[in-house]
N, C-alpha and C positions, 0 to 999 in steps of 0.2 A: 448647194454650197457645203463643202465640206469642211467640218471645223479642224482645226491645227494645232500644232504644241511648237513649242520652240526648235527654229533650225527649219521651219517649214516642210516637217516631216506630217503626214496625215495620221491619224489615229488608226486608219484601218490598214496600215502600213505594218508587215510584220518583221520588224527590226528588233536584232538583239539591242540591250543597252550595251553602254559604252563600259570597258572594263573599268573594275577599281583601280586608282592609282596609290599605290601602297606608299609615298612620299606625298600625299597630300596631306596639308594641315587637316585636323578634324576638327570641327566648329561644335560647340556648344551651345544651342540655342536653348533657350526658354520657351515650353509651349506658350501658346497665345490665351488658353484656357484652360484649367485644370479642375476638375471636380472628382472630390474623393469616392469612389465605390461604397456604397452602404447595402448592397445585396446580400444574399447569403453566398458564403463561403464556397470557394472553388474547388473541385478535387485537389487543384496541384497549387493552390494560393500558398504564400508564404509573406512574413513581413519581413523586411529589411530594417537594420539598424545601423546609424552611423559608425564608423570606426572609433571616435570618440567616447559616444554613449555607451558602445559595446564593454571598452575597456573598463569605463567606470562602472558598470554595474559587475555583480558578483553572483554567481551562479548559486539559486535556491538549492539547496539541499533535501532530498525526499527524505522523510522520516521512515521507522521499519512498518514493513507491510504486513498485514495480516493474509493467511493463506487458509483458504478452507477445504479440507479436504473430506470426502465422502466417506461413511463409515465402512466400507466393503475395499477402502485401499489395502492394498498389499503392505507387509512392512519392508519390503523394497522401495516400493514407491515413494511411502513416508518418508524411508531416512534419504532417499535422493533428492526430494525436494526441499528436508530440511536443511541437508548438507550444502545446496546449492545458495540456501537464503540465511547469511551469516547475521543480516540485519532484521529478520523477520520472523513473526510469531504463527507458527502452526497449530491449527485446532482440529482434533476430529472428535467422531463421534456426535454427544447430542452437545456438547459447545460449538459446533460448526451449523447446528440445525435451528439456533433460535431466528425468530423472524423479528419482532420488535421489542421496545422495553429495554430493561438491562442486558448487557450483552455479557457474555464471560468470557474473558481473556483478554481485555484491555489492559497493558502495562505501562510501567515505567522504570526508567534506569537511572541511578545515580553513582557517582565517582567521586572517591575521596582520593588521600595521596596511598592509602593501603589497602582500601578495601573496596568492592561495590555494593550498591544497594539498590535491590528489585521491587515494587510493588506491582500484584495483579489484581486484578477485580476480578472476584467469584461469587456471583449471586445466585442463591439457589444451592449451592453447592454443600454437601453434608461435610461436616469437621469430625466426622468420626473416625479414629487412626486407623480403623480398618476397611476404611475406604478410601482415605485419603492419603494421598504421598507425593514428597516434593524431593527431589533426586539433584545434586549439586555434581556435574563431572568436570576432573582436571581442566578441560579445556574450556571450561566456563559455560556449558551447555546445560541449561535449567531444563527440567521433564518433570510436568506435574499433571496427575494421575488422580481422577477421583470420580466423584457419582454426584451429578443433579437429581434434586428432586422437585423441583416444580414442571409446570405444563403438565400436568395430569388432568385427565375428565374427570375424574370423581374426586372429591377432597372432604375428609373425614375431620371435622374439627367440633371440640366441645358437645359432642355424641350427636352431632349434625352433622348429615348427608348433604353435601354440595355439587350440585351437577353444573360443571362449569361451562359457559356459556364461549369464552375463548379460551385458545392455550396459545398468547404470543412469548410467552418465554421459553426458556431451551427445556425440550423433553426430558422426562427421567429416562435416565442412561449413565453410562460411562462416557468418560472423555479424557483426551489429554490436551497437554498445551505445551509445546517447547518453545524457548529462544535461547538466544547467543549472548552472553556477557561480553562486553568488549576484549577482553583479554583471559589468560589462563588463571586459575584460582587455586588456593589449598582447601580442598574440600572439605578437610577434617576441621577445619575452623569456619563453620556455619552455624547461623544462628538463625530462628526465623519462626514467625507468629502467625496463626490464622486465627483473627478476632471474629466477634459475633456480627461485625459489619460486613463482612463478607468480604475483607480485603487481607490477602494476605502479604505478608512483607519480610525479608530476607537480605542478611548480612553477610558476606564471605569474602574472606582477606584475599588479596591479591596473591599471585606465587611470581 
């Protein structure tokens, strides 16, 4: 006895389904049972949100990004990356090679009515003027160059020689850090200080 479907047609009959009628009213039918998927995300999965909720939510802005450039980068590659990242921080040399511990390069930027303020963390960086420089360009670009003195394999302190069992800080060597202030500045009106706490602070007038 053959099973059948509505209209007396047999399941074994190869019959094309009736064409859809565009004038037919669309029915909204709720599912009998709905269980949320709790497995791993699928390659093409997405999350849908209702229009009302979407309009009420604000898009979270992403802060400045850190860009680590290898020591063998060419000047052209370095300039291209920095130029394309107006709100990023570019690190090269020893500053880009630290593993764990204090990181060279994290920075904060502030703004008043007529000036910009920035603060950069430079742990393990020598404060000697012949090895350290901070340049401010008219377009608001800040370029910091210096030398890190941490991460050595052998340290001499108080007439003693220490063989370091780990080198997790930035290795000794030259580095550069660059970032962009929000707008152009008068680079002739710049004042900065590099404290013994390893924090560089600078104030520069807007243009």
